C-alpha positions as CSV (number, residue, x, y, z in Angstrom):
1,X,0.0,0.0,0.0
2,X,2.8,2.4,0.9
3,X,4.7,1.5,-2.3
4,X,1.5,2.2,-4.3
5,X,1.0,5.6,-2.5
6,X,4.7,6.6,-3.3
7,X,4.2,5.6,-6.9
8,X,1.0,7.7,-7.2
9,X,2.8,10.7,-5.6
10,X,5.8,10.3,-8.0
11,X,3.4,10.1,-10.9
12,X,1.6,13.3,-9.8
13,X,4.9,15.1,-9.4
14,X,6.1,14.0,-12.8
15,X,2.9,15.0,-14.4
16,X,3.0,18.5,-12.8
17,X,6.6,18.9,-13.9
18,X,5.7,18.0,-17.4
19,X,2.8,20.3,-17.4
20,X,4.9,23.2,-16.1
21,X,6.7,23.4,-19.5
22,X,4.4,22.0,-22.2
23,X,6.0,21.4,-25.5
24,X,4.1,23.8,-27.8
25,X,3.9,23.2,-31.6
26,X,2.8,25.8,-34.1
27,X,1.7,25.9,-37.7
28,X,-0.8,27.4,-40.1
29,X,-3.7,25.8,-41.9
30,X,-4.0,25.9,-45.6
31,X,-6.5,28.9,-45.2
32,X,-4.1,30.8,-43.0
33,X,-5.5,30.1,-39.5
34,X,-2.7,29.9,-36.9
35,X,-2.6,26.7,-34.8
36,X,-1.1,26.0,-31.4
37,X,-1.0,22.4,-30.2
38,X,0.2,20.5,-27.1
39,X,0.1,16.8,-26.7
40,X,-1.3,15.8,-23.3
41,X,-1.9,12.0,-23.4
42,X,-2.4,11.6,-19.7
43,X,-6.2,11.8,-20.0
44,X,-8.3,10.6,-23.0
45,X,-9.8,14.1,-23.6
46,X,-9.1,17.1,-25.8
47,X,-9.8,20.8,-25.3
48,X,-10.1,22.9,-28.4
49,X,-10.6,26.7,-28.6
50,X,-11.0,28.9,-31.7
51,X,-10.4,32.5,-31.1
52,X,-11.0,35.5,-33.3
53,X,-9.9,39.1,-33.2
54,X,-13.6,40.0,-32.9
55,X,-14.1,41.5,-29.4
56,X,-15.8,44.7,-28.3
57,X,-13.0,46.8,-29.8
58,X,-14.4,45.9,-33.2
59,X,-18.0,47.1,-32.3
60,X,-17.7,50.3,-34.2
61,X,-20.9,52.5,-34.0
62,X,-23.2,49.8,-32.6
63,X,-21.8,48.8,-29.2
64,X,-22.7,45.3,-28.0
65,X,-22.3,43.8,-31.6
66,X,-19.4,41.6,-30.7
67,X,-21.0,40.1,-27.6
68,X,-24.4,39.5,-29.2
69,X,-22.9,38.0,-32.3
70,X,-20.8,35.6,-30.2
71,X,-23.8,34.7,-28.0
72,X,-25.9,34.0,-31.0
73,X,-23.7,31.3,-32.5
74,X,-25.2,28.4,-30.6
75,X,-28.8,29.7,-30.7
76,X,-29.1,27.6,-34.0
77,X,-26.6,26.3,-36.5
78,X,-26.6,24.0,-39.5
79,X,-30.3,23.6,-39.3
80,X,-30.3,22.5,-35.6
81,X,-32.0,24.5,-32.9
82,X,-30.3,25.6,-29.7
83,X,-31.9,22.7,-27.9
84,X,-30.8,20.2,-30.5
85,X,-27.3,21.5,-30.4
86,X,-27.2,21.2,-26.6
87,X,-28.5,17.6,-26.8
88,X,-25.9,16.7,-29.4
89,X,-23.2,17.7,-26.9
90,X,-24.9,16.2,-23.9
91,X,-25.3,12.9,-25.6
92,X,-21.6,12.3,-25.9
93,X,-20.7,14.0,-22.7
94,X,-19.0,16.9,-24.4
95,X,-18.8,20.5,-23.2
96,X,-19.2,23.8,-25.2
97,X,-18.9,27.5,-24.4
98,X,-18.5,30.9,-26.0
99,X,-17.2,34.2,-24.6
100,X,-16.4,37.7,-25.9
101,X,-14.3,40.4,-24.3
102,X,-12.7,43.6,-25.6
103,X,-9.9,42.0,-27.7
104,X,-11.2,38.6,-28.6
105,X,-14.2,36.3,-29.1
106,X,-13.9,32.6,-28.8
107,X,-15.6,29.2,-28.9
108,X,-14.4,26.2,-26.9
109,X,-15.2,22.6,-26.6
110,X,-14.0,19.6,-24.6
111,X,-14.5,16.0,-25.6
112,X,-13.4,12.5,-24.9
113,X,-11.0,11.3,-27.6
114,X,-12.9,8.1,-28.5
115,X,-13.2,8.2,-32.3
116,X,-16.9,8.1,-32.4
117,X,-17.5,10.6,-29.6
118,X,-14.9,13.1,-30.8
119,X,-16.2,13.1,-34.4
120,X,-19.7,13.7,-33.2
121,X,-18.5,16.6,-31.1
122,X,-16.5,18.1,-33.9
123,X,-19.5,17.9,-36.2
124,X,-21.6,19.8,-33.8
125,X,-18.9,22.3,-32.9
126,X,-18.2,22.8,-36.6
127,X,-21.8,23.7,-37.3
128,X,-21.8,26.4,-34.6
129,X,-18.4,27.7,-35.8
130,X,-19.1,27.8,-39.5
131,X,-22.9,27.7,-40.1
132,X,-24.8,29.8,-37.5
133,X,-28.4,30.4,-38.4
134,X,-29.0,33.6,-36.3
135,X,-32.6,32.7,-35.6
136,X,-35.1,35.5,-34.8
137,X,-36.4,34.0,-31.6
138,X,-32.9,33.6,-30.1
139,X,-32.0,37.2,-31.2
140,X,-35.1,38.7,-29.6
141,X,-34.5,36.9,-26.3
142,X,-30.7,37.6,-26.1
143,X,-31.2,41.3,-27.0
144,X,-33.8,41.6,-24.4
145,X,-31.5,40.0,-21.8
146,X,-28.8,42.5,-22.7
147,X,-31.1,45.5,-22.3
148,X,-32.3,44.1,-18.9
149,X,-28.6,43.7,-17.9
150,X,-27.9,47.3,-18.9
151,X,-30.8,48.4,-16.7
152,X,-29.5,46.3,-13.8
153,X,-26.1,48.0,-14.2
154,X,-27.7,51.3,-13.0
155,X,-28.3,49.6,-9.7
156,X,-24.7,48.6,-9.2
157,X,-22.2,51.2,-8.0
158,X,-19.3,49.0,-9.1
159,X,-20.8,48.7,-12.6
160,X,-21.3,52.5,-12.7
161,X,-17.8,53.1,-11.6
162,X,-16.3,50.6,-14.2
163,X,-18.2,52.1,-17.1
164,X,-17.2,55.7,-16.2
165,X,-13.6,54.6,-15.6
166,X,-13.2,53.0,-19.0
167,X,-14.9,56.0,-20.6
168,X,-12.5,58.5,-19.2
169,X,-9.5,56.2,-19.5
170,X,-9.8,55.4,-23.2
171,X,-11.9,58.4,-24.4
172,X,-12.4,57.9,-28.2
173,X,-10.4,54.7,-28.4
174,X,-12.3,51.5,-29.1
175,X,-11.4,50.1,-25.7
176,X,-13.8,52.7,-24.2
177,X,-16.6,50.4,-25.4
178,X,-18.0,48.1,-22.7
179,X,-18.5,44.6,-24.1
180,X,-22.1,44.6,-22.9
181,X,-22.7,47.7,-25.0
182,X,-25.0,50.6,-24.2
183,X,-28.8,51.0,-24.6
184,X,-28.5,53.1,-27.7
185,X,-26.2,50.7,-29.5
186,X,-28.0,47.5,-28.4
187,X,-31.4,48.9,-29.3
188,X,-30.3,49.4,-32.9
189,X,-28.8,46.0,-33.3
190,X,-30.4,43.7,-36.0
191,X,-29.8,40.2,-37.2
192,X,-28.3,41.7,-40.4
193,X,-25.8,43.7,-38.4
194,X,-24.7,40.5,-36.5
195,X,-24.4,38.6,-39.8
196,X,-22.2,41.4,-41.3
197,X,-20.0,41.3,-38.2
198,X,-19.7,37.5,-38.4
199,X,-18.8,37.5,-42.1
200,X,-16.1,40.2,-41.6
201,X,-14.4,38.8,-38.4
202,X,-15.2,35.1,-38.1
203,X,-12.9,34.1,-41.0
204,X,-9.8,31.9,-41.2
205,X,-7.2,34.6,-41.6
206,X,-8.5,36.2,-38.3
207,X,-8.5,32.9,-36.3
208,X,-6.2,31.2,-33.9
209,X,-7.0,27.4,-33.1
210,X,-5.7,25.8,-29.9
211,X,-5.7,22.1,-29.3
212,X,-4.6,20.5,-26.1
213,X,-5.1,16.8,-25.3
214,X,-4.7,13.1,-26.1
215,X,-4.3,13.5,-29.9
216,X,-1.2,13.3,-32.0
217,X,0.0,16.0,-34.3
218,X,-1.5,14.4,-37.5
219,X,-4.9,14.3,-35.7
220,X,-4.5,17.9,-34.6
221,X,-3.7,19.1,-38.1
222,X,-6.7,17.2,-39.5
223,X,-9.0,18.7,-36.9
224,X,-7.8,22.2,-37.5
225,X,-8.4,21.9,-41.2
226,X,-11.8,20.3,-40.7
227,X,-12.9,23.1,-38.4
228,X,-11.8,26.2,-40.5
229,X,-11.9,25.0,-44.0
230,X,-15.6,25.8,-44.4
231,X,-14.9,29.4,-43.3
232,X,-14.2,32.2,-45.7
233,X,-10.4,33.0,-45.9
234,X,-11.1,36.7,-45.3
235,X,-8.6,39.1,-43.9
236,X,-6.9,39.6,-40.5
237,X,-8.6,42.4,-38.5
238,X,-6.9,45.8,-39.0
239,X,-4.6,47.1,-36.3
240,X,-6.2,49.0,-33.5
241,X,-5.1,52.6,-33.0
242,X,-2.6,53.2,-30.2
243,X,-4.0,54.1,-26.8
244,X,-3.2,57.8,-26.0
245,X,-1.5,58.7,-22.6
246,X,-3.4,60.8,-20.2
247,X,-2.4,64.5,-20.4
248,X,-3.9,65.4,-17.0
249,X,-5.8,64.0,-14.1
250,X,-9.5,63.4,-14.2
251,X,-11.7,63.0,-11.2
252,X,-15.4,62.2,-11.4
253,X,-17.7,62.1,-8.3
254,X,-20.9,60.2,-8.9
255,X,-23.6,60.4,-6.3
256,X,-25.3,57.1,-5.5
257,X,-27.6,56.4,-2.6
258,X,-25.4,54.0,-0.7
259,X,-23.4,53.9,2.6
260,X,-20.3,52.8,0.7
261,X,-18.2,54.5,-1.9
262,X,-16.6,52.5,-4.8
263,X,-13.3,54.0,-6.0
264,X,-11.6,53.1,-9.3
265,X,-8.3,54.8,-10.2
266,X,-5.8,54.2,-13.0
267,X,-4.2,55.0,-16.3
268,X,-3.2,53.2,-19.4
269,X,-0.7,50.5,-18.6
270,X,0.9,47.8,-20.8
271,X,0.2,45.6,-23.8
272,X,0.9,41.9,-24.2
273,X,4.6,41.4,-25.0
274,X,5.5,44.7,-23.5
275,X,9.3,45.1,-22.8
276,X,8.5,46.2,-19.2
277,X,5.9,43.5,-18.6
278,X,7.9,41.4,-16.0
279,X,9.2,44.3,-14.0
280,X,5.8,45.9,-13.7
281,X,4.1,42.5,-13.1
282,X,6.4,41.6,-10.2
283,X,6.4,45.1,-8.9
284,X,2.7,45.3,-8.8
285,X,2.4,41.9,-7.2
286,X,4.2,43.6,-4.3
287,X,2.3,46.8,-4.4
288,X,-1.3,45.6,-4.7
289,X,-1.6,42.3,-6.6
290,X,-0.9,39.8,-4.0
291,X,-4.0,40.1,-1.8
292,X,-3.7,40.6,2.0
293,X,0.1,40.8,2.0
294,X,0.5,43.6,-0.4
295,X,1.7,47.1,0.5
296,X,-1.7,48.6,-0.4
297,X,-3.5,46.1,1.9
298,X,-1.1,46.7,4.7
299,X,-1.5,50.6,4.5
300,X,-5.3,50.7,3.8
301,X,-6.6,47.6,5.5
302,X,-4.2,46.5,8.2
303,X,-2.9,49.9,9.6
304,X,-6.1,52.0,9.1
305,X,-9.0,49.6,8.6
306,X,-10.4,51.7,5.8
307,X,-11.4,48.9,3.4
308,X,-11.8,45.1,3.6
309,X,-10.1,44.8,0.2
310,X,-7.9,47.0,-1.9
311,X,-6.2,45.9,-5.1
312,X,-4.2,47.0,-8.1
313,X,-3.6,45.1,-11.4
314,X,-2.3,45.5,-14.9
315,X,-4.7,44.1,-17.6
316,X,-2.4,43.9,-20.7
317,X,-4.2,43.8,-24.0
318,X,-3.4,44.2,-27.8
319,X,-2.8,47.9,-27.1
320,X,-2.3,49.4,-23.7
321,X,-4.8,48.0,-21.2
322,X,-5.7,49.6,-17.9
323,X,-3.6,49.8,-14.8
324,X,-6.3,49.9,-12.3
325,X,-6.6,50.4,-8.5
326,X,-9.7,49.9,-6.5
327,X,-11.4,49.7,-3.2
328,X,-14.7,50.1,-1.5
329,X,-15.1,52.0,1.8
330,X,-17.6,54.1,3.9
331,X,-18.6,57.3,2.4
332,X,-17.0,59.3,5.2
333,X,-13.7,57.5,4.7
334,X,-13.6,57.9,1.0
335,X,-11.1,60.8,0.8
336,X,-8.8,59.3,3.4
337,X,-8.8,55.9,1.7
338,X,-8.1,57.5,-1.7
339,X,-5.3,59.6,-0.2
340,X,-3.6,56.6,1.4
341,X,-3.9,54.6,-1.9
342,X,-2.3,57.4,-3.8
343,X,0.4,58.0,-1.3
344,X,1.3,54.3,-1.2
345,X,1.7,54.2,-4.9
346,X,3.8,57.4,-4.9
347,X,6.1,56.0,-2.2
348,X,6.4,52.7,-4.1
349,X,7.6,54.5,-7.2
350,X,10.2,56.4,-5.3
351,X,11.4,53.6,-3.1
352,X,10.5,50.4,-4.7
353,X,10.1,47.1,-2.8
354,X,12.5,45.8,-0.2
355,X,14.7,42.8,-0.9
356,X,12.5,40.7,1.4
357,X,9.4,41.8,-0.5
358,X,10.9,41.0,-3.8
359,X,12.1,37.6,-2.7
360,X,8.7,36.7,-1.3
361,X,7.0,37.9,-4.5
362,X,9.3,35.7,-6.7
363,X,8.7,32.7,-4.5
364,X,4.9,33.2,-4.5
365,X,4.7,33.7,-8.3
366,X,7.0,31.0,-9.3
367,X,6.0,28.6,-6.6
368,X,2.4,28.7,-7.8
369,X,3.3,28.5,-11.4
370,X,2.8,24.7,-11.7
371,X,-0.8,25.2,-10.6
372,X,-1.5,27.6,-13.5
373,X,-0.8,24.8,-16.0
374,X,-2.0,21.8,-14.1
375,X,-4.9,21.0,-16.4
376,X,-5.5,20.9,-20.1
377,X,-8.0,23.8,-19.9
378,X,-5.4,26.0,-18.2
379,X,-2.8,25.1,-20.8
380,X,-5.3,25.9,-23.5
381,X,-6.0,29.2,-21.9
382,X,-2.3,30.1,-22.0
383,X,-2.0,28.9,-25.6
384,X,-4.9,31.1,-26.5
385,X,-3.1,34.2,-25.1
386,X,0.2,33.2,-26.7
387,X,-1.4,32.6,-30.1
388,X,-3.7,35.6,-30.1
389,X,-1.1,38.1,-29.0
390,X,1.7,36.5,-31.0
391,X,3.9,35.9,-27.9
392,X,7.0,33.5,-28.2
393,X,6.2,29.8,-28.0
394,X,8.8,29.5,-25.2
395,X,6.7,32.0,-23.1
396,X,5.8,29.4,-20.5
397,X,9.3,27.8,-20.5
398,X,11.0,31.2,-19.8
399,X,8.4,32.7,-17.4
400,X,9.9,31.6,-14.1
401,X,13.5,32.6,-15.2
402,X,12.2,36.1,-16.3
403,X,10.4,36.6,-13.0
404,X,13.5,35.5,-11.0
405,X,15.7,37.8,-13.0
406,X,13.9,41.0,-12.0
407,X,15.7,43.3,-9.7
408,X,14.6,46.2,-7.4
409,X,16.2,48.8,-9.7
410,X,14.3,47.4,-12.7
411,X,11.1,47.7,-10.9
412,X,11.8,51.3,-9.8
413,X,12.9,52.2,-13.3
414,X,9.8,50.7,-15.0
415,X,7.4,52.3,-12.5
416,X,9.1,55.7,-12.7
417,X,8.8,55.7,-16.5
418,X,5.3,54.1,-16.9
419,X,3.2,55.2,-14.0
420,X,2.4,58.8,-13.2
421,X,0.4,59.4,-10.0
422,X,-0.3,62.9,-11.1
423,X,-2.2,61.8,-14.3
424,X,-4.8,59.4,-13.1
425,X,-8.4,58.8,-13.9
426,X,-10.3,58.5,-10.6
427,X,-14.0,57.7,-10.3
428,X,-15.9,57.7,-6.9
429,X,-19.4,56.3,-6.7
430,X,-21.3,56.6,-3.5
431,X,-23.5,58.6,-1.2
432,X,-22.1,62.2,-1.0
433,X,-18.7,61.0,-2.1
434,X,-16.1,63.6,-1.1
């Protein structure tokens, strides 16, 4: 029994070690779709994601177009209703999902790799991907749900703060669009506008395919061709405009009948593949990204009890995504909490972290890295990011080394050049916010 337990533990450790640095293979399909593949034969399953540069940044005049188009794909496809599509997946124990954010829209499936089951799943998945029907009933229902959701946002201080924050942060840039859209844009959406969006952006040249699981390379190549060959070749989406730096501070106080004030503060941060990514990432982990042990948490929560939670994070995107700070506090403490948050940032830019803080951050980040790639779905998530943003295929292999190489001076240098406390967007939503 002891021998068997030791064997199982060693097997698990070997599996985690292998997953920590998956061997990524890359190629293009005959129609130009980019493919990223990792063999993971430990379980007889496969995770497949097809991602398009078709997020809310492509909405143009009608906000909400990307989200509703993506949500409509499994409302009916290839002559099958939404219920029939769901039954087709359920009958073989497969899973399916869609999602749409600012940069990207994606479709994902998970299936056993038994030949009959996998082929059935791929047939259903392929219908949704390449032959959506855009039925009127599904359109009417989802559009109504979006409008109800937009009404519900008006009762949420955090949603109000987020919408105002993105509006002021990105101004006339496409990133100012909320993926959920706004009432004016959603009201004007039609089935024809969704079909036009689908035909422009859901094309092979604009696609990245990710496959992780118990299939060999020849199977992966065949599946990739099978999935995208019915799509129009089309063109890759045009480059987004650069995000403009803020020229001055902006503060917006929004009255809301609540006992708590929600605060969102920030400025444009970094993009994927940014040269300063690791210095800023490790630095922010110490400043506000590591939960209760961060400097912000120590100053705001532990020393002064101003908020239960305070955070900061970079959200890198294709262009500069937000560097955002946030907390929630009593209305009468809002000014003090904001002052402490701002002063903590200023002090960090000037002084940087201590050696002990840097060492702890590196250990925390690298020590938990294996858990970030301990399943096929997590590996698929990383491959989606690597493929969509064109990161090097050795990104996961080199991640820990790059984190460990960061110095205090690199953090101070990056923060001093990239973060300006005097030019922040700050939104406060609460009862008589001061």
